[in-house]
Structures are given as structure tokens and as C-alpha cells.
Wavefront OBJ file of the C-alpha trace (Angstrom):
o trace
v 10.854 32.166 -19.126
v 9.686 35.561 -18.061
v 6.478 36.021 -16.131
v 4.884 37.803 -19.095
v 5.706 34.941 -21.435
v 4.289 32.458 -18.935
v 1.077 34.435 -18.557
v 0.717 34.699 -22.331
v 1.242 30.954 -22.758
v -1.265 30.204 -20.006
v -3.873 32.508 -21.522
v -3.451 30.741 -24.864
v -3.748 27.324 -23.218
v -7.010 28.387 -21.612
v -8.417 29.005 -25.108
v -7.877 25.334 -26.005
v -10.510 22.668 -25.493
v -9.999 20.305 -22.542
v -8.921 17.561 -24.966
v -6.383 19.894 -26.568
v -5.108 20.919 -23.120
v -4.627 17.259 -22.179
v -2.795 16.589 -25.438
v -0.583 19.622 -24.865
v 0.166 18.415 -21.357
v 1.085 14.967 -22.669
v 3.371 16.538 -25.285
v 5.063 18.687 -22.643
v 5.650 15.638 -20.440
v 7.284 13.772 -23.335
v 9.453 16.793 -24.123
v 10.536 17.216 -20.503
v 11.328 13.528 -20.043
v 13.768 13.794 -22.938
v 15.481 16.815 -21.344
v 15.675 15.621 -17.749
v 18.441 13.246 -16.840
v 17.633 10.866 -14.053
v 20.289 10.656 -11.374
v 21.192 7.117 -10.400
v 19.946 5.924 -7.055
v 22.541 5.253 -4.414
v 23.010 2.345 -2.085
v 23.570 2.703 1.646
v 26.572 0.442 1.087
v 28.359 3.346 -0.611
v 28.860 4.751 2.897
v 30.781 1.684 4.044
v 34.063 2.716 5.637
v 33.211 6.410 5.656
v 34.894 8.054 8.640
v 36.831 4.941 9.619
v 39.957 7.037 10.179
v 38.227 8.687 13.147
v 38.116 5.344 14.978
v 41.556 4.157 13.878
v 43.364 4.725 17.213
v 40.374 4.203 19.513
v 40.218 1.274 21.919
v 36.667 0.101 21.288
v 36.180 -1.665 24.636
v 37.431 1.380 26.554
v 35.205 3.708 24.519
v 32.124 1.557 25.139
v 32.881 1.336 28.869
v 33.253 5.139 29.073
v 29.977 5.655 27.259
v 28.123 3.197 29.498
v 29.575 4.837 32.585
v 28.374 8.245 31.377
v 24.752 6.988 31.323
v 24.737 6.581 35.092
v 25.690 10.200 35.757
l 1 2 3 4 5 6 7 8 9 10 11 12 13 14 15 16 17 18 19 20 21 22 23 24 25 26 27 28 29 30 31 32 33 34 35 36 37 38 39 40 41 42 43 44 45 46 47 48 49 50 51 52 53 54 55 56 57 58 59 60 61 62 63 64 65 66 67 68 69 70 71 72 73
């Protein structure tokens, strides 16, 4: 919608009574809810195993020891 069209619509809305403005708002909400698709929520469990190939050839005990040793430096 262009800015001019928006301004025209707003000026017309301002001519309505408060009850008519509320009804218009309710109608717009209903219209928008029909147009908007809700994206499904995701679970943190979808990340399970992500990046596991990075750790495939890593000796976990050695890695942990190296990390702990780096704290003392």
C-alpha cells in the first residue's frame, strides 16, 4: 500500500465513531488471521546430533584434559 493510500484510509477511519473504529479493527484482525500462516514451533530436540561429525575423531578425555590445562595458564 502506498503512503498516500494509507493516509487516505487513516483519514477515513478517523471520521468513524469509536464503536465503528473498534468494529473495523476487529474485522481487520479476522481478515489478517485468515491470511497469516502460523509457523510451527520447534523443539530443542531437533538440534540433536547437529555437528556430531566435528567430534567424530576427537578423543574426549584428551580434549577435556587440554581444556582444563588451558584454564591454569
